[in-house]
All heavy atoms as an XYZ file, in Angstrom:
940
protein
N     -79.574    142.761    113.152
C     -79.098    143.499    114.317
C     -80.218    144.412    114.807
O     -80.860    145.112    114.038
C     -77.865    144.337    113.952
C     -77.203    145.018    115.116
C     -76.385    144.060    115.964
O     -76.246    142.892    115.609
N     -75.865    144.564    117.065
N     -80.428    144.386    116.097
C     -81.464    145.212    116.721
C     -80.782    146.345    117.482
O     -79.782    146.127    118.172
C     -82.322    144.375    117.678
C     -83.284    145.259    118.459
C     -83.084    143.310    116.902
N     -81.320    147.511    117.345
C     -80.824    148.648    118.125
C     -81.949    149.166    119.021
O     -83.096    149.306    118.577
C     -80.331    149.765    117.218
C     -79.032    149.434    116.506
C     -78.463    150.626    115.768
O     -79.197    151.419    115.200
N     -77.148    150.760    115.775
N     -81.597    149.436    120.266
C     -82.526    150.026    121.231
C     -81.971    151.388    121.624
O     -80.797    151.504    121.984
C     -82.657    149.135    122.465
C     -83.119    147.692    122.234
C     -83.119    146.921    123.556
C     -84.492    147.663    121.604
N     -82.820    152.387    121.564
C     -82.392    153.747    121.882
C     -83.338    154.326    122.929
O     -84.542    154.464    122.679
C     -82.380    154.639    120.626
C     -81.954    156.059    120.998
C     -81.451    154.058    119.565
N     -82.761    154.667    124.089
C     -83.550    155.279    125.158
C     -83.484    156.795    125.054
O     -82.507    157.359    124.557
C     -83.033    154.876    126.539
C     -83.070    153.396    126.840
C     -81.737    152.741    126.599
O     -80.915    153.307    125.841
O     -81.487    151.664    127.166
N     -84.517    157.419    125.545
C     -84.549    158.876    125.625
C     -85.465    159.276    126.771
O     -86.219    158.438    127.303
C     -85.044    159.491    124.308
O     -86.360    159.058    124.022
N     -85.377    160.542    127.148
C     -86.283    161.070    128.151
C     -85.690    161.293    129.521
O     -86.368    161.789    130.419
N     -84.440    160.912    129.701
C     -83.824    161.129    131.004
C     -83.551    162.605    131.251
O     -83.730    163.454    130.370
N     -83.131    162.900    132.473
C     -82.830    164.278    132.810
C     -82.748    164.483    134.294
O     -82.686    163.528    135.071
N     -82.751    165.749    134.669
C     -82.684    166.153    136.076
C     -84.070    166.591    136.525
O     -84.712    167.406    135.849
C     -81.685    167.297    136.234
C     -81.595    167.965    137.605
C     -81.100    166.971    138.647
C     -80.686    169.190    137.539
N     -84.503    166.059    137.647
C     -85.820    166.393    138.163
C     -85.757    166.478    139.675
O     -84.920    165.798    140.303
C     -86.864    165.340    137.701
C     -86.555    163.975    138.269
C     -88.274    165.773    138.023
N     -86.605    167.284    140.264
C     -86.660    167.376    141.713
C     -87.435    166.199    142.296
O     -88.297    165.604    141.628
C     -87.326    168.682    142.131
C     -86.472    169.916    141.894
C     -87.071    171.158    142.516
O     -88.285    171.270    142.680
N     -86.223    172.118    142.867
N     -87.125    165.887    143.525
C     -87.854    164.832    144.220
C     -89.349    165.130    144.181
O     -89.765    166.276    144.365
C     -87.366    164.716    145.655
N     -90.116    164.073    143.909
C     -91.561    164.225    143.776
C     -92.020    164.454    142.359
O     -93.222    164.393    142.080
N     -91.073    164.717    141.478
C     -91.405    164.982    140.089
C     -91.573    163.716    139.271
O     -91.534    162.597    139.799
N     -91.757    163.916    137.961
C     -92.013    162.810    137.052
C     -91.142    162.912    135.809
O     -90.745    164.014    135.405
C     -93.488    162.811    136.608
O     -94.352    162.636    137.702
N     -90.881    161.770    135.233
C     -90.221    161.671    133.937
C     -90.825    160.496    133.196
O     -91.264    159.524    133.817
C     -88.715    161.442    134.087
C     -87.812    162.611    134.453
C     -86.386    162.115    134.695
C     -87.818    163.680    133.376
N     -90.786    160.578    131.871
C     -91.172    159.430    131.066
C     -90.023    159.070    130.143
O     -89.591    159.900    129.328
C     -92.425    159.698    130.240
C     -92.929    158.431    129.557
C     -94.222    158.628    128.789
N     -94.008    159.191    127.467
C     -94.832    159.021    126.426
N     -95.937    158.283    126.593
N     -94.590    159.586    125.269
N     -89.550    157.854    130.291
C     -88.495    157.343    129.427
C     -89.117    156.563    128.279
O     -90.148    155.909    128.438
C     -87.548    156.435    130.199
C     -86.926    157.006    131.474
C     -85.928    155.998    132.052
C     -86.283    158.343    131.233
N     -88.443    156.636    127.146
C     -88.853    155.869    125.976
C     -87.700    154.989    125.524
O     -86.534    155.362    125.675
C     -89.252    156.803    124.826
O     -90.340    157.632    125.179
N     -88.036    153.874    124.965
C     -87.040    152.963    124.389
C     -87.594    152.516    123.049
O     -88.614    151.811    123.005
C     -86.809    151.787    125.315
S     -85.872    150.430    124.586
N     -86.936    152.938    121.989
C     -87.403    152.629    120.644
C     -86.463    151.627    119.987
O     -85.236    151.791    120.028
C     -87.492    153.899    119.802
O     -88.407    154.808    120.431
C     -88.008    153.586    118.401
N     -87.061    150.615    119.387
C     -86.290    149.533    118.788
C     -86.343    149.586    117.271
O     -87.351    149.983    116.680
C     -86.832    148.193    119.256
N     -85.248    149.177    116.660
C     -85.238    148.992    115.217
C     -85.728    147.586    114.913
O     -85.785    146.731    115.789
C     -83.832    149.200    114.666
O     -82.956    148.208    115.196
N     -86.067    147.334    113.661
C     -86.446    145.990    113.261
C     -87.936    145.755    113.306
O     -88.703    146.571    113.811
N     -88.325    144.596    112.782
C     -89.737    144.290    112.598
C     -90.297    143.366    113.663
O     -91.487    143.082    113.663
C     -89.951    143.636    111.237
C     -89.554    144.513    110.071
C     -89.822    143.811    108.758
N     -89.485    144.647    107.614
C     -89.606    144.254    106.347
N     -90.076    143.051    106.077
N     -89.285    145.076    105.364
N     -89.459    142.877    114.556
C     -89.899    141.832    115.471
C     -90.120    142.331    116.890
O     -90.269    141.536    117.812
C     -88.881    140.690    115.500
O     -87.619    141.202    115.967
C     -88.713    140.073    114.132
N     -90.157    143.646    117.070
C     -90.289    144.208    118.414
C     -91.468    143.616    119.148
O     -91.370    143.256    120.326
C     -90.423    145.727    118.310
C     -90.710    146.404    119.619
C     -89.692    146.621    120.535
C     -91.992    146.843    119.945
C     -89.937    147.258    121.746
C     -92.263    147.469    121.149
C     -91.231    147.680    122.050
N     -92.599    143.487    118.480
C     -93.813    143.024    119.120
C     -93.791    141.575    119.547
O     -94.721    141.113    120.216
N     -92.751    140.839    119.199
C     -92.659    139.431    119.566
C     -91.975    139.206    120.913
O     -91.931    138.070    121.393
C     -91.858    138.666    118.511
C     -92.551    138.638    117.163
O     -93.744    138.903    117.066
N     -91.801    138.336    116.118
N     -91.423    140.262    121.488
C     -90.556    140.094    122.649
C     -91.049    140.861    123.869
O     -91.553    141.990    123.755
C     -89.140    140.586    122.328
C     -88.420    139.737    121.316
C     -88.528    139.995    119.953
C     -87.631    138.667    121.721
C     -87.874    139.206    119.026
C     -86.967    137.880    120.805
C     -87.090    138.152    119.452
O     -86.438    137.373    118.532
N     -90.829    140.238    125.040
C     -90.970    140.981    126.286
C     -89.797    141.948    126.419
O     -88.708    141.691    125.897
C     -90.992    140.021    127.468
N     -90.043    143.022    127.107
C     -89.010    144.049    127.291
C     -88.862    144.358    128.777
O     -89.844    144.303    129.535
C     -89.393    145.326    126.544
C     -89.546    145.163    125.041
S     -87.978    144.821    124.218
C     -87.123    146.375    124.442
N     -87.660    144.709    129.150
C     -87.416    145.042    130.545
C     -86.680    146.357    130.692
O     -86.001    146.813    129.768
N     -86.848    146.972    131.846
C     -86.095    148.167    132.221
C     -85.220    147.814    133.422
O     -85.696    147.199    134.389
C     -87.025    149.313    132.599
C     -87.691    150.006    131.452
C     -88.938    149.766    130.966
C     -87.146    151.057    130.663
N     -89.205    150.609    129.907
C     -88.110    151.420    129.703
C     -85.930    151.749    130.660
C     -87.907    152.426    128.762
C     -85.728    152.759    129.723
C     -86.707    153.089    128.789
N     -83.983    148.216    133.345
C     -83.029    148.046    134.429
C     -82.406    149.406    134.735
O     -82.442    150.320    133.908
C     -81.926    147.056    134.028
C     -82.372    145.628    133.971
C     -83.159    145.174    132.930
C     -82.006    144.725    134.960
C     -83.588    143.850    132.864
C     -82.410    143.398    134.914
C     -83.202    142.963    133.861
N     -81.803    149.505    135.896
C     -81.080    150.725    136.235
C     -79.813    150.360    137.001
O     -79.728    149.314    137.632
C     -81.953    151.677    137.055
C     -82.327    151.167    138.439
C     -83.304    152.132    139.100
N     -83.668    151.701    140.445
C     -84.590    152.289    141.203
N     -85.250    153.358    140.740
N     -84.847    151.839    142.417
N     -78.861    151.258    136.925
C     -77.613    151.059    137.646
C     -77.121    152.389    138.163
O     -76.892    153.327    137.379
C     -76.553    150.400    136.762
C     -75.309    149.991    137.522
C     -74.448    149.018    136.749
O     -74.549    148.902    135.529
N     -73.605    148.284    137.461
N     -76.965    152.456    139.468
C     -76.429    153.647    140.106
C     -74.935    153.454    140.329
O     -74.452    152.315    140.396
C     -77.138    153.885    141.435
N     -74.175    154.538    140.458
C     -72.729    154.409    140.667
C     -72.420    153.554    141.886
O     -72.994    153.750    142.960
C     -72.285    155.861    140.885
C     -73.296    156.669    140.173
C     -74.589    155.938    140.335
N     -71.534    152.582    141.689
C     -71.114    151.732    142.783
C     -72.104    150.655    143.163
O     -71.880    149.929    144.134
N     -73.185    150.548    142.410
C     -74.200    149.538    142.729
C     -74.380    148.580    141.559
O     -74.015    148.885    140.420
C     -75.534    150.221    143.066
C     -75.486    151.053    144.329
C     -76.871    151.528    144.720
C     -76.842    152.275    146.034
N     -78.199    152.713    146.460
N     -74.959    147.443    141.848
C     -75.225    146.455    140.810
C     -76.444    146.861    139.980
O     -77.287    147.637    140.419
C     -75.458    145.081    141.438
C     -74.237    144.499    142.109
C     -74.457    143.074    142.578
O     -75.603    142.596    142.484
O     -73.493    142.443    143.025
N     -76.473    146.297    138.788
C     -77.631    146.526    137.928
C     -78.884    145.995    138.627
O     -78.885    144.904    139.177
C     -77.408    145.814    136.596
C     -78.458    146.109    135.568
C     -78.166    145.446    134.230
N     -76.792    145.032    134.025
C     -76.262    144.794    132.839
N     -76.995    144.985    131.750
N     -75.023    144.369    132.726
N     -79.956    146.768    138.542
C     -81.189    146.434    139.258
C     -82.358    146.374    138.284
O     -82.529    147.279    137.458
C     -81.455    147.498    140.329
C     -82.755    147.328    141.088
C     -83.072    148.508    141.991
O     -82.469    149.580    141.809
O     -83.931    148.356    142.882
N     -83.144    145.334    138.396
C     -84.359    145.211    137.596
C     -85.380    146.218    138.095
O     -85.669    146.282    139.283
C     -84.901    143.793    137.709
C     -86.199    143.550    136.999
C     -86.229    143.453    135.618
C     -87.375    143.380    137.703
C     -87.419    143.205    134.948
C     -88.577    143.136    137.058
C     -88.601    143.052    135.682
N     -85.931    146.995    137.188
C     -86.963    147.972    137.525
C     -88.338    147.402    137.253
O     -89.251    147.479    138.074
C     -86.761    149.268    136.717
C     -87.910    150.248    136.967
C     -85.429    149.917    137.054
N     -88.485    146.814    136.074
C     -89.759    146.238    135.703
C     -89.740    145.818    134.262
O     -88.760    146.026    133.544
N     -90.840    145.196    133.830
C     -90.907    144.730    132.464
C     -92.325    144.540    131.995
O     -93.288    144.648    132.772
N     -92.431    144.227    130.721
C     -93.743    144.096    130.091
C     -93.698    142.970    129.074
O     -92.685    142.783    128.402
C     -94.141    145.446    129.439
C     -95.594    145.448    128.969
C     -93.190    145.837    128.305
C     -96.110    146.839    128.635
N     -94.780    142.225    128.977
C     -94.785    141.111    128.036
C     -94.987    141.628    126.611
O     -95.163    142.820    126.379
C     -95.825    140.071    128.423
C     -97.242    140.521    128.102
O     -97.533    141.718    128.100
N     -98.126    139.575    127.824
N     -94.999    140.731    125.642
C     -94.995    141.131    124.236
C     -96.235    141.950    123.854
O     -96.148    142.856    123.032
C     -94.905    139.893    123.334
C     -96.121    139.017    123.401
C     -96.377    138.018    124.289
C     -97.280    139.104    122.560
N     -97.611    137.475    124.055
C     -98.184    138.106    122.996
C     -97.639    139.909    121.472
C     -99.417    137.916    122.385
C     -98.862    139.712    120.858
C     -99.737    138.718    121.323
N     -97.363    141.639    124.461
C     -98.599    142.297    124.066
C     -98.893    143.549    124.889
O     -99.754    144.346    124.515
C     -99.769    141.339    124.209
O    -100.020    141.071    125.583
N     -98.210    143.687    125.994
C     -98.512    144.785    126.904
C     -99.558    144.430    127.934
O     -99.918    145.251    128.775
N    -100.020    143.203    127.901
C    -101.084    142.795    128.800
C    -100.626    142.413    130.194
O    -101.455    142.234    131.094
N     -99.338    142.289    130.367
C     -98.810    141.887    131.666
C     -97.554    142.680    131.973
O     -96.667    142.813    131.128
C     -98.480    140.397    131.657
O     -97.900    139.990    132.879
N     -97.496    143.216    133.180
C     -96.326    143.955    133.619
C     -95.878    143.434    134.983
O     -96.656    142.846    135.733
C     -96.599    145.467    133.738
O     -97.756    145.665    134.570
C     -96.843    146.095    132.372
N     -94.635    143.673    135.290
C     -94.085    143.310    136.583
C     -93.132    144.405    137.019
O     -92.503    145.056    136.171
C     -93.368    141.948    136.517
O     -92.922    141.581    137.812
C     -92.179    141.982    135.571
N     -93.038    144.618    138.344
C     -92.228    145.712    138.871
C     -91.445    145.273    140.082
O     -91.880    144.406    140.849
C     -93.121    146.891    139.274
C     -93.945    147.454    138.137
C     -95.240    147.035    137.911
C     -93.400    148.411    137.285
C     -95.986    147.543    136.857
C     -94.144    148.933    136.229
C     -95.443    148.481    136.018
O     -96.167    148.991    134.983
N     -90.305    145.915    140.262
C     -89.574    145.749    141.508
C     -90.364    146.406    142.633
O     -91.076    147.396    142.420
C     -88.191    146.394    141.384
N     -90.211    145.865    143.827
C     -90.941    146.418    144.963
C     -90.601    147.886    145.200
O     -91.441    148.667    145.646
C     -90.622    145.613    146.226
C     -91.279    144.244    146.223
O     -92.215    144.024    145.428
O     -90.842    143.388    147.017
N     -89.369    148.253    144.878
C     -88.910    149.617    145.143
C     -89.607    150.664    144.287
O     -89.590    151.854    144.614
C     -87.399    149.713    144.937
O     -87.060    149.340    143.616
N     -90.225    150.243    143.189
C     -90.874    151.207    142.289
C     -92.364    150.952    142.128
O     -93.060    151.759    141.497
C     -90.204    151.220    140.896
C     -88.698    151.419    141.030
C     -90.518    149.942    140.121
N     -92.836    149.879    142.694
C     -94.246    149.508    142.531
C     -95.154    150.629    143.056
O     -94.938    151.159    144.139
C     -94.515    148.205    143.273
C     -95.740    147.453    142.812
C     -95.784    146.069    143.457
C     -94.658    145.175    142.996
N     -94.745    143.814    143.564
N     -96.134    150.965    142.257
C     -97.052    152.039    142.622
C     -96.601    153.411    142.184
O     -97.388    154.369    142.215
N     -95.339    153.538    141.775
C     -94.817    154.835    141.324
C     -94.474    154.811    139.839
O     -94.592    155.829    139.161
C     -93.563    155.208    142.117
C     -93.792    155.347    143.599
C     -92.548    155.901    144.308
N     -91.391    155.022    144.182
C     -90.227    155.390    143.653
N     -90.059    156.606    143.201
N     -89.220    154.537    143.598
N     -94.014    153.663    139.345
C     -93.591    153.538    137.953
C     -94.612    152.698    137.185
O     -95.198    151.761    137.728
C     -92.236    152.851    137.853
C     -91.069    153.659    138.353
C     -91.240    154.839    139.067
C     -89.765    153.233    138.112
C     -90.157    155.579    139.522
C     -88.677    153.956    138.559
C     -88.873    155.122    139.269
N     -94.772    153.022    135.913
C     -95.673    152.279    135.039
C     -94.984    152.036    133.703
O     -94.440    152.976    133.096
C     -96.976    153.046    134.803
O     -97.602    153.322    136.053
C     -97.925    152.225    133.936
N     -95.023    150.782    133.273
C     -94.439    150.416    131.980
C     -95.563    150.140    130.993
O     -96.544    149.457    131.326
C     -93.533    149.182    132.116
C     -92.358    149.506    133.046
C     -93.018    148.735    130.749
C     -91.499    148.314    133.388
N     -95.394    150.648    129.793
C     -96.355    150.403    128.725
C     -95.589    150.263    127.423
O     -94.381    150.506    127.366
C     -97.372    151.544    128.639
O     -96.730    152.774    128.357
N     -96.289    149.870    126.385
C     -95.638    149.730    125.092
C     -96.621    150.038    123.969
O     -97.828    149.870    124.134
C     -95.036    148.340    124.907
C     -96.026    147.209    124.794
C     -95.317    145.852    124.857
N     -94.411    145.648    123.729
C     -93.412    144.749    123.727
N     -93.214    143.992    124.789
N     -92.659    144.605    122.656
N     -96.052    150.460    122.848
C     -96.807    150.689    121.631
C     -96.085    149.924    120.528
O     -95.061    150.399    120.007
C     -96.876    152.186    121.322
C     -97.752    152.505    120.122
O     -97.992    151.603    119.304
O     -98.181    153.659    120.006
N     -96.577    148.757    120.200
C     -95.878    147.919    119.223
C     -95.898    148.527    117.819
O     -95.010    148.248    117.018
C     -96.474    146.518    119.214
C     -96.085    145.723    120.455
O     -95.142    146.081    121.178
N     -96.827    144.660    120.719
N     -96.886    149.334    117.535
C     -96.924    149.994    116.230
C     -95.784    150.999    116.083
O     -95.361    151.308    114.970
C     -98.260    150.692    116.035
N     -95.299    151.508    117.205
C     -94.196    152.472    117.198
C     -92.889    151.840    117.654
O     -91.889    152.552    117.827
C     -94.526    153.661    118.103
C     -95.717    154.483    117.630
C     -95.955    155.665    118.545
C     -97.120    156.510    118.040
N     -97.391    157.676    118.930
N     -92.895    150.531    117.884
C     -91.675    149.845    118.341
C     -91.093    150.495    119.597
O     -89.863    150.589    119.730
C     -90.608    149.824    117.237
C     -90.811    148.704    116.232
O     -91.882    148.103    116.167
N     -89.788    148.416    115.446
N     -91.945    150.900    120.497
C     -91.493    151.671    121.644
C     -92.096    151.137    122.939
O     -93.285    150.792    122.990
C     -91.860    153.159    121.478
O     -91.237    153.667    120.281
C     -91.384    153.979    122.665
N     -91.258    151.097    123.962
C     -91.691    150.788    125.317
C     -91.410    152.007    126.178
O     -90.416    152.698    125.977
C     -91.000    149.521    125.859
C     -89.488    149.673    125.901
C     -91.549    149.135    127.221
N     -92.302    152.261    127.128
C     -92.214    153.460    127.955
C     -92.052    153.096    129.420
O     -92.542    152.063    129.878
C     -93.478    154.303    127.792
C     -93.778    154.697    126.366
C     -94.688    153.976    125.602
C     -93.140    155.790    125.788
C     -94.972    154.339    124.284
C     -93.424    156.159    124.473
C     -94.324    155.426    123.727
O     -94.596    155.787    122.424
N     -91.416    153.993    130.142
C     -91.324    153.889    131.593
C     -91.753    155.232    132.160
O     -91.002    156.207    132.081
C     -89.903    153.541    132.029
C     -89.658    153.484    133.535
C     -90.495    152.377    134.181
C     -88.177    153.255    133.846
N     -92.966    155.262    132.679
C     -93.466    156.467    133.336
C     -93.072    156.419    134.802
O     -93.431    155.470    135.505
C     -94.990    156.552    133.201
C     -95.610    157.737    133.917
C     -95.237    159.068    133.296
O     -95.253    159.213    132.078
N     -94.883    160.043    134.133
N     -92.345    157.419    135.246
C     -91.834    157.451    136.611
C     -92.432    158.646    137.334
O     -92.191    159.798    136.939
C     -90.311    157.541    136.592
C     -89.634    156.428    135.789
S     -87.838    156.461    135.900
C     -87.499    157.992    135.046
N     -93.184    158.364    138.361
C     -93.809    159.402    139.171
C     -93.273    159.351    140.597
O     -92.670    158.358    141.007
C     -95.329    159.218    139.194
C     -95.959    159.326    137.817
O     -95.474    160.051    136.949
N     -97.035    158.591    137.608
N     -93.507    160.403    141.334
C     -93.068    160.477    142.733
C     -91.609    160.065    142.874
O     -91.251    159.265    143.741
C     -93.952    159.587    143.610
O     -95.304    159.956    143.505
N     -90.780    160.628    142.045
C     -89.374    160.241    142.024
C     -88.670    160.613    143.311
O     -88.964    161.641    143.945
C     -88.680    160.877    140.820
C     -88.965    160.168    139.488
C     -88.636    161.078    138.311
C     -88.175    158.875    139.398
N     -87.720    159.764    143.679
C     -86.949    159.931    144.898
C     -85.466    160.031    144.531
O     -85.043    159.493    143.497
C     -87.157    158.732    145.822
C     -88.598    158.441    146.159
C     -88.703    157.162    146.977
C     -90.149    156.825    147.307
N     -90.251    155.573    148.098
N     -84.664    160.650    145.375
C     -83.218    160.708    145.087
C     -82.610    159.321    144.857
O     -81.696    159.182    144.033
C     -82.653    161.385    146.334
C     -83.760    162.250    146.822
C     -85.016    161.462    146.547
N     -83.116    158.324    145.527
C     -82.570    156.972    145.344
C     -82.931    156.348    144.001
O     -82.452    155.262    143.671
C     -83.007    156.045    146.494
C     -84.495    156.026    146.756
C     -84.894    156.960    147.890
O     -84.371    158.112    147.940
O     -85.730    156.545    148.716
N     -83.765    157.011    143.220
C     -84.039    156.551    141.859
C     -82.967    157.012    140.872
O     -82.991    156.630    139.701
C     -85.399    157.072    141.385
C     -86.565    156.481    142.155
O     -86.542    155.267    142.438
O     -87.506    157.244    142.478
N     -82.049    157.832    141.331
C     -80.982    158.320    140.467
C     -80.140    157.153    139.953
O     -79.633    156.354    140.735
C     -80.094    159.316    141.221
O     -80.868    160.474    141.553
C     -78.893    159.720    140.387
N     -80.020    157.067    138.639
C     -79.293    155.955    138.015
C     -79.306    156.147    136.505
O     -80.005    157.019    135.980
C     -79.940    154.621    138.354
N     -78.535    155.310    135.837
C     -78.663    155.168    134.390
C     -79.694    154.080    134.132
O     -79.579    152.968    134.653
C     -77.315    154.805    133.742
C     -77.500    154.538    132.251
C     -76.299    155.921    133.960
N     -80.676    154.421    133.330
C     -81.761    153.492    133.031
C     -81.580    152.932    131.621
O     -81.371    153.685    130.659
C     -83.103    154.208    133.130
C     -83.547    154.453    134.546
C     -82.895    155.396    135.347
C     -84.591    153.732    135.112
C     -83.281    155.619    136.662
C     -84.994    153.943    136.421
C     -84.332    154.883    137.189
O     -84.728    155.096    138.494
N     -81.683    151.606    131.521
C     -81.513    150.919    130.236
C     -82.709    150.014    129.977
O     -83.246    149.425    130.912
C     -80.257    150.057    130.242
S     -78.714    150.957    130.316
N     -83.037    149.886    128.716
C     -84.033    148.897    128.334
C     -83.333    147.719    127.677
O     -82.234    147.873    127.116
C     -85.076    149.486    127.388
S     -84.423    150.042    125.808
N     -83.970    146.576    127.758
C     -83.406    145.382    127.170
C     -84.495    144.515    126.570
O     -85.663    144.593    126.969
N     -84.092    143.674    125.612
C     -85.022    142.750    124.981
C     -84.827    141.363    125.582
O     -83.727    140.814    125.547
C     -84.788    142.702    123.473
C     -85.855    141.934    122.729
C     -85.580    141.868    121.248
N     -84.586    140.842    120.917
C     -84.354    140.406    119.686
N     -85.037    140.931    118.676
N     -83.435    139.492    119.455
N     -85.899    140.820    126.117
C     -85.820    139.513    126.761
C     -85.921    138.386    125.736
O     -86.758    138.438    124.832
C     -86.943    139.388    127.790
O     -87.002    138.075    128.295
N     -85.106    137.368    125.903
C     -85.184    136.183    125.043
C     -85.899    135.043    125.752
O     -86.049    133.963    125.192
C     -83.788    135.730    124.581
C     -83.142    136.803    123.730
C     -82.899    135.368    125.766
N     -86.344    135.286    126.963
C     -86.943    134.210    127.745
C     -88.454    134.128    127.595
O     -89.068    133.215    128.126
C     -86.606    134.407    129.228
O     -87.332    135.505    129.746
N     -89.028    135.086    126.892
C     -90.476    135.075    126.717
C     -91.226    135.875    127.764
O     -92.406    136.179    127.594
N     -90.531    136.202    128.842
C     -91.144    137.014    129.893
C     -90.177    138.129    130.269
O     -88.995    138.072    129.950
C     -91.488    136.185    131.145
C     -90.221    135.551    131.731
C     -92.531    135.127    130.811
C     -90.439    134.878    133.076
N     -90.672    139.115    130.984
C     -89.823    140.213    131.447
C     -89.162    139.770    132.751
O     -89.578    140.126    133.829
C     -90.651    141.465    131.659
N     -88.127    138.988    132.606
C     -87.451    138.401    133.753
C     -86.518    139.383    134.440
O     -86.012    140.328    133.830
C     -86.636    137.174    133.309
O     -85.900    136.659    134.406
C     -85.686    137.523    132.164
N     -86.267    139.104    135.728
C     -85.318    139.917    136.500
C     -83.875    139.572    136.148
O     -82.950    140.298    136.511
C     -85.532    139.673    137.995
C     -86.873    140.102    138.509
S     -87.124    139.651    140.232
C     -85.761    140.462    141.022
N     -83.670    138.473    135.466
C     -82.319    138.001    135.159
C     -81.783    138.723    133.929
O     -82.171    138.426    132.786
C     -82.318    136.502    134.917
C     -82.733    135.678    136.122
C     -82.785    134.206    135.778
O     -83.833    133.666    135.482
N     -81.643    133.560    135.829
N     -80.850    139.639    134.144
C     -80.359    140.442    133.031
C     -79.623    139.583    132.001
O     -79.518    139.979    130.829
C     -79.470    141.569    133.529
C     -78.200    141.147    134.202
C     -77.994    140.969    135.536
C     -76.949    140.867    133.568
N     -76.713    140.583    135.769
C     -76.038    140.518    134.588
C     -76.512    140.879    132.247
C     -74.717    140.180    134.318
C     -75.194    140.548    131.972
C     -74.321    140.196    133.000
N     -79.140    138.407    132.416
C     -78.434    137.545    131.467
C     -79.347    137.013    130.365
O     -78.869    136.506    129.337
C     -77.814    136.346    132.198
C     -76.822    136.707    133.281
C     -77.460    136.880    134.647
O     -78.693    137.082    134.729
O     -76.723    136.802    135.651
N     -80.650    137.115    130.575
C     -81.606    136.602    129.595
C     -82.120    137.693    128.654
O     -83.146    137.531    128.009
C     -82.782    135.932    130.316
C     -82.385    134.709    131.141
C     -83.613    134.113    131.825
C     -81.702    133.653    130.277
N     -81.368    138.780    128.579
C     -81.664    139.845    127.626
C     -80.550    139.868    126.590
O     -79.374    139.833    126.953
C     -81.786    141.187    128.333
C     -83.012    141.285    129.209
C     -83.063    140.660    130.446
C     -84.120    141.992    128.779
C     -84.193    140.735    131.239
C     -85.273    142.085    129.579
C     -85.291    141.449    130.796
O     -86.420    141.532    131.582
N     -80.929    139.937    125.318
C     -79.888    139.853    124.285
C     -79.502    141.207    123.699
O     -78.395    141.335    123.168
C     -80.310    138.893    123.172
C     -81.587    139.300    122.444
O     -82.290    140.242    122.906
O     -81.875    138.686    121.412
N     -80.354    142.186    123.746
C     -80.018    143.512    123.238
C     -80.337    144.550    124.299
O     -81.343    144.442    125.014
C     -80.788    143.828    121.945
C     -80.316    143.040    120.753
C     -81.021    141.927    120.312
C     -79.157    143.414    120.071
C     -80.586    141.191    119.219
C     -78.717    142.684    118.977
C     -79.439    141.579    118.561
O     -79.005    140.854    117.466
N     -79.467    145.575    124.345
C     -79.598    146.639    125.328
C     -79.447    147.995    124.648
O     -78.714    148.130    123.669
C     -78.506    146.528    126.389
C     -78.609    145.311    127.244
C     -78.017    144.100    127.042
C     -79.362    145.191    128.452
N     -78.356    143.239    128.043
C     -79.177    143.868    128.925
C     -80.173    146.064    129.179
C     -79.765    143.409    130.094
C     -80.760    145.605    130.339
C     -80.565    144.293    130.796
N     -80.114    148.967    125.207
C     -79.858    150.333    124.791
C     -78.631    150.878    125.485
O     -78.038    150.218    126.343
N     -78.280    152.096    125.127
C     -77.070    152.708    125.689
C     -77.317    153.313    127.062
O     -76.374    153.609    127.786
C     -76.541    153.796    124.735
C     -77.235    155.160    124.837
C     -78.655    155.170    124.284
O     -79.104    154.208    123.660
N     -79.382    156.262    124.525
N     -78.559    153.495    127.405
C     -78.912    154.031    128.711
C     -79.179    155.525    128.674
O     -78.659    156.252    127.826
N     -79.969    155.962    129.621
C     -80.246    157.385    129.775
C     -80.177    157.734    131.255
O     -80.673    156.983    132.106
C     -81.617    157.753    129.164
O     -81.810    159.167    129.219
C     -82.778    157.072    129.887
N     -79.542    158.851    131.542
C     -79.310    159.236    132.934
C     -80.553    159.889    133.521
O     -81.126    160.808    132.914
C     -78.129    160.210    133.022
C     -77.859    160.751    134.419
C     -77.292    159.706    135.355
O     -76.372    158.970    134.990
N     -77.828    159.631    136.568
N     -80.912    159.434    134.699
C     -81.978    160.063    135.484
C     -81.365    160.518    136.803
O     -80.763    159.714    137.517
C     -83.132    159.080    135.741
C     -84.125    159.672    136.733
C     -83.830    158.736    134.437
N     -81.494    161.794    137.088
C     -80.966    162.353    138.325
C     -82.101    163.037    139.068
O     -82.769    163.918    138.514
C     -79.839    163.358    138.048
O     -78.802    162.704    137.293
C     -79.260    163.880    139.352
N     -82.299    162.625    140.308
C     -83.366    163.187    141.124
C     -82.716    163.952    142.278
O     -82.002    163.364    143.093
C     -84.297    162.094    141.665
C     -85.457    162.727    142.432
C     -84.821    161.227    140.525
N     -82.970    165.228    142.331
C     -82.386    166.064    143.386
C     -83.340    166.148    144.569
O     -84.557    166.124    144.413
C     -82.081    167.455    142.842
O     -83.288    168.096    142.451
N     -82.741    166.288    145.742
C     -83.555    166.354    146.970
C     -83.927    167.789    147.316
O     -83.437    168.723    146.727
C     -82.797    165.708    148.116
O     -81.546    166.344    148.290
């Protein structure tokens, strides 16, 4: 059983920054691509971005490209989401997931484990 635990959410003013962390249990973290998703009230789950197993390749949604950066430290079983220039529309619960497809896909159905999520609120 794999557990993913996110941390780092909070309340921030527009234009500010936050860094989210997602730490995984188990020994196989480095074998999997990881993704970040978010869900705002009344909206569908949205792919934010992802990173391949080695950290050598990342992908982002257009809505966050240039503002968010995903990285990982396999020695610490942790993936990060650095969020800069935050906007009120970034307000959501952010979750990390483990991809079973080999890539950080936008298809949430191809993730087998999820964290509980962390709330990010951006005030205007």
